[in-house]
Structures are given as C-alpha cells and as structure tokens.
C-alpha positions as CSV (number, residue, x, y, z in Angstrom):
1,M,26.8,-0.6,35.3
2,F,24.4,-2.4,37.6
3,E,22.8,-5.8,36.9
4,S,19.3,-4.6,37.8
5,W,17.5,-1.3,38.0
6,F,16.7,-2.1,41.6
7,E,20.4,-2.1,42.3
8,S,20.7,1.4,40.9
9,G,19.7,3.0,44.2
10,L,16.7,4.6,42.6
11,E,13.3,4.3,44.3
12,P,10.4,2.8,42.3
13,E,7.7,5.4,41.8
14,E,4.9,3.9,39.8
15,I,4.0,0.9,37.7
16,Q,2.6,2.4,34.5
17,G,1.6,-0.8,32.7
18,A,2.4,-4.3,31.6
19,V,3.2,-5.8,28.2
20,K,4.3,-9.1,26.7
21,Q,7.7,-8.9,24.9
22,D,8.8,-12.1,23.2
23,G,6.4,-14.1,25.4
24,V,7.7,-12.6,28.6
25,L,5.5,-10.4,30.8
26,M,7.3,-7.1,31.3
27,I,6.3,-4.3,33.8
28,I,6.6,-0.7,32.7
29,L,8.1,0.9,35.8
30,K,8.9,4.5,36.5
31,F,11.7,5.3,39.0
32,K,11.9,8.5,40.9
33,G,14.4,10.9,39.3
34,Q,14.0,9.3,35.9
35,E,12.0,10.8,33.1
36,E,11.4,7.6,31.2
37,P,10.0,4.4,32.5
38,V,11.8,1.1,31.9
39,L,10.7,-2.4,31.1
40,I,11.6,-5.0,33.7
41,P,10.6,-8.7,33.8
42,A,7.5,-9.1,35.9
43,T,9.2,-12.0,37.8
44,E,11.8,-9.5,39.2
45,V,9.2,-6.8,39.9
46,N,7.0,-9.3,41.7
47,Q,9.8,-10.2,44.0
48,R,11.2,-6.8,44.6
49,I,8.1,-4.7,45.1
50,P,5.2,-7.1,45.6
51,Q,2.9,-4.5,47.4
52,M,3.2,-2.1,44.4
53,V,2.4,-4.9,42.0
54,I,-0.7,-6.0,44.1
55,K,-1.9,-2.3,44.2
56,F,-1.4,-2.0,40.4
57,Y,-3.6,-5.1,39.7
58,E,-6.2,-4.2,42.3
59,E,-6.7,-0.8,40.8
60,R,-7.5,-2.5,37.4
61,L,-9.6,-5.4,38.6
62,Y,-13.3,-5.2,38.1
63,M,-15.5,-7.3,40.4
64,P,-19.3,-7.2,40.4
65,K,-20.8,-5.3,43.4
66,S,-23.4,-8.0,44.2
67,E,-23.9,-11.7,43.7
68,D,-26.8,-10.8,41.4
69,E,-24.5,-9.4,38.7
70,D,-23.0,-11.7,36.1
71,M,-19.8,-13.1,37.6
72,K,-18.6,-14.1,34.1
73,D,-18.5,-10.4,33.1
74,W,-15.2,-9.6,34.7
75,R,-13.3,-7.0,32.6
76,R,-10.9,-4.2,32.9
77,I,-12.5,-0.8,33.3
78,P,-10.3,2.2,32.4
79,R,-9.4,4.5,35.2
80,G,-12.0,7.1,35.9
81,L,-14.9,5.0,34.6
82,D,-15.1,2.7,37.6
83,N,-17.3,4.7,39.9
C-alpha cells in the first residue's frame, strides 16, 4: 500500500470540505476515479496542491464590496447565495 493518497497515482479532483479531527485540520478530498472522498491532513494537502487549496478558500471567503460596509462582518456565505 502507498504511504499517501498522493502517491497512489490518482489525480486530485475537488476539495469538498474541511473538518477538525482530534484537533487536526483535515481536508475532504475527492480523487478522480474514486467514488468516495478521503480525509487527508491539511498540512499535506497544502504542500501537494496549494493552488487547489487557495481556490477552495477563496470561493468561501466573504469580503465587503466597499469600504463603507462593516469590515468586521466577515462570514462564510453558502455557495449560490454570494451574488
């Protein structure tokens, strides 16, 4: 068996989420050709596919559109509601 999913030869397809497990941030990652996503420590995912990680967080980051809006009101807006 391989030491890491990244050594399996499978290509990462999509980051589906992130969770904390026993105090460790884990990334829910789907690989092409696999039906079920797997949990991988964020530290490894950050090193192996940094651009996919950046895209994942950028898609979920809310920033006020103008300086007049309350800068303290940063929050996650569910996909589809962030027009």
